[in-house]
C-alpha positions in Angstrom: -15.4 376.3 38.0 -12.7 374.5 36.1 -9.4 373.4 37.3 -7.3 375.1 34.6 -4.2 377.1 34.6 -5.9 380.6 34.8 -8.7 379.2 37.5 -5.5 378.3 39.8 -4.0 381.5 39.2 -7.2 383.6 40.2 -7.7 381.8 43.3 -3.9 382.2 44.5 -4.0 385.9 43.6 -7.0 386.6 45.7 -5.6 384.9 48.8 -2.4 386.3 48.4 -2.5 389.0 50.8 -4.1 386.9 53.7 -1.3 384.2 53.0 1.4 386.7 53.2 0.3 388.1 56.8 -0.2 384.5 58.1 2.8 382.4 56.7 5.5 384.5 55.8 7.7 383.1 58.8 5.8 379.9 59.3 8.5 377.1 58.7 5.5 374.6 58.8 3.9 376.2 55.8 7.3 376.4 54.1 7.6 372.5 54.6 4.1 372.0 53.2 4.9 373.6 50.1 8.2 372.3 49.4 7.2 368.8 50.1 4.4 369.3 47.6 6.8 370.6 45.3 9.5 367.8 45.7 6.7 365.3 45.0 4.7 366.9 42.2 4.2 364.7 39.3 1.5 364.8 36.5 0.3 361.2 36.8 -3.2 360.8 35.5 -3.8 364.5 35.5 -4.5 366.4 32.1 -1.9 368.9 31.1 -4.0 371.8 31.9 -4.8 370.7 35.6 -0.9 369.7 35.9 0.2 373.1 34.8 -2.5 374.6 36.8 -1.1 372.7 40.1 2.4 374.3 39.0 1.4 377.8 38.9 -0.3 377.2 42.2 2.8 376.0 44.0 4.7 378.7 42.7 2.5 381.4 44.1 2.3 379.6 47.3 6.3 379.2 47.4 6.3 383.1 46.9 4.2 383.7 49.4 6.2 382.1 52.1 9.5 382.9 50.5 8.8 386.6 48.9 11.2 388.0 46.8 13.7 390.5 48.5 16.8 392.8 47.8 17.9 392.8 51.2 21.3 389.9 51.0 20.7 389.1 54.6 17.0 388.0 54.2 17.9 386.1 51.0 20.6 384.0 52.8 18.2 383.6 55.9 15.6 382.2 53.2 18.1 380.0 51.5 18.9 378.5 55.0 15.5 378.0 55.6 14.5 376.2 52.1 17.5 374.0 52.6 16.6 373.0 56.0 13.3 372.0 54.9 14.7 369.9 52.1 16.8 368.3 54.8 13.8 367.4 56.7 11.9 366.3 54.0 14.5 363.8 53.0 14.9 362.0 56.5 14.3 358.3 57.1 10.7 357.5 58.5 12.4 356.2 61.8 13.8 360.2 62.3 10.3 361.6 61.8 9.8 362.3 65.6 13.0 364.5 65.3 11.7 366.3 62.1 8.3 367.0 64.1 10.1 368.4 67.0 12.0 370.8 64.8 8.9 371.8 62.9 7.2 372.3 66.2 9.7 374.3 67.9 8.6 377.8 69.0 11.6 379.2 67.7 12.8 378.5 64.1 16.4 376.8 64.3 19.2 377.8 62.0 20.4 375.3 59.3 23.7 374.9 61.3 21.5 373.9 64.4 19.7 371.3 62.4 22.7 369.8 60.9 24.4 369.6 64.1 21.5 368.1 65.9 20.8 365.6 63.3 24.8 364.3 63.4 24.6 363.9 67.2 21.7 361.6 66.8 23.6 359.6 64.0 26.6 359.3 66.4 24.4 357.9 69.1 22.4 355.4 67.6 22.6 353.1 64.5 20.2 353.9 61.6 18.3 350.7 60.3 19.2 349.4 56.9 17.5 350.2 53.7 13.9 348.8 53.5 13.0 347.1 50.7 10.5 349.8 49.4 11.1 349.7 45.8 8.4 347.9 43.9 9.2 348.6 40.2 8.9 345.6 37.9 11.8 343.7 36.9 11.2 343.7 32.9 8.9 344.7 30.2 8.6 344.4 26.3 8.9 348.0 24.7 6.3 347.2 22.2 3.7 346.7 24.7 2.4 348.7 27.5 4.7 350.7 30.0 6.5 348.3 32.2 7.2 350.2 35.1 4.6 350.7 38.0 4.3 351.1 41.7 4.2 353.9 43.7 7.0 355.9 45.9 6.5 357.0 49.5 7.1 360.1 51.2 10.8 361.0 51.4 14.2 360.0 50.0 14.4 357.4 47.3 15.9 354.0 48.2 19.7 354.0 47.8 21.7 350.8 46.8 24.8 350.3 48.8 26.1 347.9 46.2 25.9 349.7 42.8 25.4 353.2 44.7 22.4 354.0 42.7 19.1 355.4 43.6 15.8 353.8 43.3 16.4 350.1 44.7 18.1 348.5 47.5 21.1 346.3 47.9 18.9 342.9 47.9 16.9 344.1 44.7 20.5 345.3 42.7 20.2 344.1 39.2 24.3 344.0 39.5 24.1 341.9 42.8 24.7 338.0 42.1 23.5 337.1 45.6 22.5 333.3 45.7 19.1 332.5 46.8 19.1 330.6 50.0 16.9 327.1 50.6 15.2 326.1 53.5 14.2 322.8 54.6 12.0 321.3 57.5 11.3 317.7 58.5 8.4 317.0 61.1 7.3 313.5 62.3 4.0 312.9 63.9 3.3 309.7 66.0 0.0 308.9 67.3 -1.3 305.5 69.2 -2.2 302.8 66.6 -1.3 304.7 63.6 2.2 304.3 62.4 2.3 307.5 60.1 4.6 310.3 59.3 4.3 313.6 57.8 7.3 314.9 56.1 7.3 318.7 54.7 8.8 319.3 51.3 12.5 320.8 51.3 11.1 324.1 50.4 14.0 325.5 48.2 13.3 328.4 46.2 13.1 327.9 42.4 15.1 330.1 39.8 11.6 331.4 38.5 9.8 334.5 40.0 6.5 335.3 39.3 6.4 339.1 38.0 3.2 341.1 37.4 4.9 343.6 35.6 6.4 341.4 32.8 4.4 341.2 29.6 6.3 337.9 28.4 8.2 335.1 30.3 11.9 335.8 30.4 15.1 333.7 31.1 18.6 334.2 31.0 19.6 330.5 31.6 19.7 328.3 28.6 19.6 325.2 30.4 16.1 325.8 31.6 14.6 325.5 28.3 13.3 322.3 27.0 13.4 323.6 23.6 14.5 326.9 21.9 14.5 328.4 18.5 16.1 331.4 16.8 14.3 333.7 14.6 15.1 337.1 12.9 12.1 338.8 14.2 12.8 338.7 17.9 11.5 341.8 20.2 13.5 344.0 22.1 13.5 343.7 25.8 14.0 346.8 28.4 15.9 345.5 31.7 15.4 346.9 35.0 18.5 349.1 35.0 17.2 350.6 31.8 19.2 348.9 29.4 17.7 347.3 26.3 18.5 344.0 24.6 17.3 342.0 21.9 16.2 338.3 22.7 18.4 335.9 21.4 15.7 333.1 21.2 12.1 331.8 21.9 11.3 328.4 23.5 9.7 326.2 26.0 10.2 325.9 29.6 8.8 323.7 31.9 9.4 324.7 35.7 6.8 321.9 36.7 4.9 319.2 35.0 1.8 320.9 35.5 3.1 324.2 34.4 4.5 324.6 30.9 5.6 327.9 29.6 5.3 328.8 26.0 7.0 331.5 24.0 9.8 332.2 26.7 12.2 334.8 25.5 16.0 333.8 25.8 17.8 336.9 27.2 21.4 335.9 28.4 22.0 339.7 29.8 19.0 339.0 32.2 20.0 337.5 35.5 16.5 336.7 36.4 14.0 334.1 35.2 10.5 335.8 35.1 7.1 334.3 34.6 4.4 336.7 33.2 1.6 337.0 35.6 -0.7 338.3 32.8 0.5 335.9 30.3 0.1 332.6 32.2 -3.3 333.4 33.5 -4.4 333.6 29.6 -2.5 330.6 28.2 -3.0 328.3 31.1 -6.6 329.4 32.3 -5.6 329.5 35.9 -6.2 331.9 39.1 -3.5 332.9 41.3 -3.6 333.7 44.9 -1.2 335.9 46.6 -0.8 335.8 50.5 1.9 337.3 52.6 4.1 334.4 52.5 2.8 332.1 49.7 1.2 332.1 46.3 -0.8 329.3 44.6 -1.9 328.7 41.1 -4.8 326.9 40.3 -6.5 325.4 37.4 -9.8 327.3 36.8 -11.6 324.2 35.2 -10.8 321.9 37.5 -9.8 323.5 40.8 -6.5 321.7 40.8 -3.3 323.3 42.3 -0.7 323.4 39.6 1.9 325.3 41.4 3.1 327.0 44.8 5.3 329.7 45.3 7.0 331.4 48.5 7.9 334.9 49.1 11.4 335.8 49.6 12.8 339.4 50.1 9.6 340.9 48.4 9.7 338.4 45.5 7.3 335.5 45.0 9.5 332.5 43.7 7.9 329.5 42.4 9.1 326.4 44.6 10.4 323.0 43.0 7.3 321.0 44.4 3.9 321.7 43.2 2.5 320.6 46.8 3.5 322.2 50.0 3.7 319.1 52.1 4.0 315.3 51.4 2.5 312.8 53.6 3.8 309.3 53.8 1.4 306.9 55.3 2.1 303.6 56.7 -1.2 303.0 58.7 -1.7 300.2 60.9 -3.9 297.2 59.6 -6.6 297.7 62.5 -6.9 301.4 61.3 -7.7 300.5 57.7 -10.0 297.6 58.9 -11.9 300.2 60.9 -12.2 302.6 57.9 -13.4 299.8 55.6 -16.4 299.1 58.0 -15.0 296.1 60.0 -14.8 293.3 57.2 -13.8 289.8 58.1 -10.1 288.9 58.0 -10.4 286.9 54.9 -12.5 289.6 52.9 -10.0 292.3 54.6 -7.0 290.4 53.1 -8.7 290.4 49.5 -9.6 294.1 50.0 -6.0 295.0 50.8 -3.5 292.6 49.4 -0.5 293.8 51.1 -2.0 292.3 54.5 -2.4 289.1 53.0 0.0 287.4 55.3 -1.8 288.7 58.3 -2.8 286.1 60.7 -5.0 287.7 63.1 -6.9 291.0 63.4 -7.7 291.8 67.2 -10.7 294.1 66.7 -12.4 294.6 70.0 -15.5 295.8 68.0 -15.9 292.9 66.5 -15.6 290.6 69.4 -18.3 292.6 70.9 -20.5 292.2 68.1 -20.3 288.6 67.9 -21.4 288.2 71.5 -25.2 286.9 72.5 -26.9 286.9 75.8 -26.6 283.9 78.3 -30.1 282.0 78.1 -32.2 281.9 81.3 -34.0 278.8 82.6 -37.9 278.6 81.9 -38.7 277.8 85.5 -37.6 279.0 88.7 -36.5 276.3 91.5 -37.9 278.6 94.5 -41.5 278.4 93.3 -44.3 278.2 96.0 -45.7 274.9 96.4 -49.1 276.7 98.2 -50.7 279.9 97.6 -49.5 282.7 100.0 -46.5 280.4 101.6 -43.8 282.6 100.6 -46.0 285.9 101.7 -46.6 284.2 105.2 -43.0 283.3 105.7 -41.9 286.8 104.9 -44.3 288.2 107.2 -43.2 286.2 110.0 -39.7 286.9 109.6 -40.6 290.7 109.6 -42.7 290.4 113.1 -39.7 288.3 114.6 -37.4 291.1 113.6 -39.5 293.9 115.2 -39.6 291.9 118.5 -36.1 291.8 118.8 
């Protein structure tokens, strides 16, 4: 059987008599149908299947909310419907309250649900908006669609800065919150080894790795090494839906090992974006993401050409290409051991900075030059006649026994 419009209608019409008897007053059934209606979208479905799903949901809705001419019944149905919409839009942390209301033996009224939720909000502080918006920051209109990501169950994120839906304050396009930087220094001291390891000042760079951008993009002209202006520049769609024409195209070098060509200059955009799809093609590199870091490696040599760090859901390219810098001031004795214990003169030629070294107290070298003590060829207590020593020892043993 196909999944077209008529197939859905036939299936639902056959099931309507039984469904009416089971779910007419079932608030859980109404919640399920209303939730499916709220989150319905075509996505990858063909139009026939999509329209069939709409028709199916319409029949299910009429099953749990049948048409009636009774004004009182209409008011009750209206209250139930808006009560279900209220429960669908609750925060995830209030899901236990929603489950209690849906699982109660008697269906509460809309006013009772409102009063219960208001009592909860007055006794506890709700958590702040979570960063759940995964939309891309920018895309070129002449290429494939620039918005991707999925949206979970419940209400869309709400920004407390611009009072718009679809994102949170930390990702607001209008917000100019500065990025914070962190620095950490650690020193390690070991016996016989005067070495120290300093981690880099891991300040977040101005560049952001974006999987949704089709081209590199920057709104700061001082980040460009060279820039040119032509009449044939593409139109760029920003995250807030506005469109702007690029004012130039040029070269930017965030790191010496990471040159970016064909970077679009758009002063209206406050972000500096590195297109992942473009950088993997132009630099022949692979990108590995983890929960806190991202690493860019040259595929031909395996060398790390860039490292980024996660901050508020975005991966920023750090100013250094290495996560740590080790400054070694190893003691001469340790280097002497690593080189295979050469003599002092040869050691000074191999490591010129130790040319003024007067001695090298290596215990292994001293023990290696030792020889065994020579023994005399003859013993002084040699017997002068056969069995003389044996007779003497026998006499001593007999004397001890007599005692």
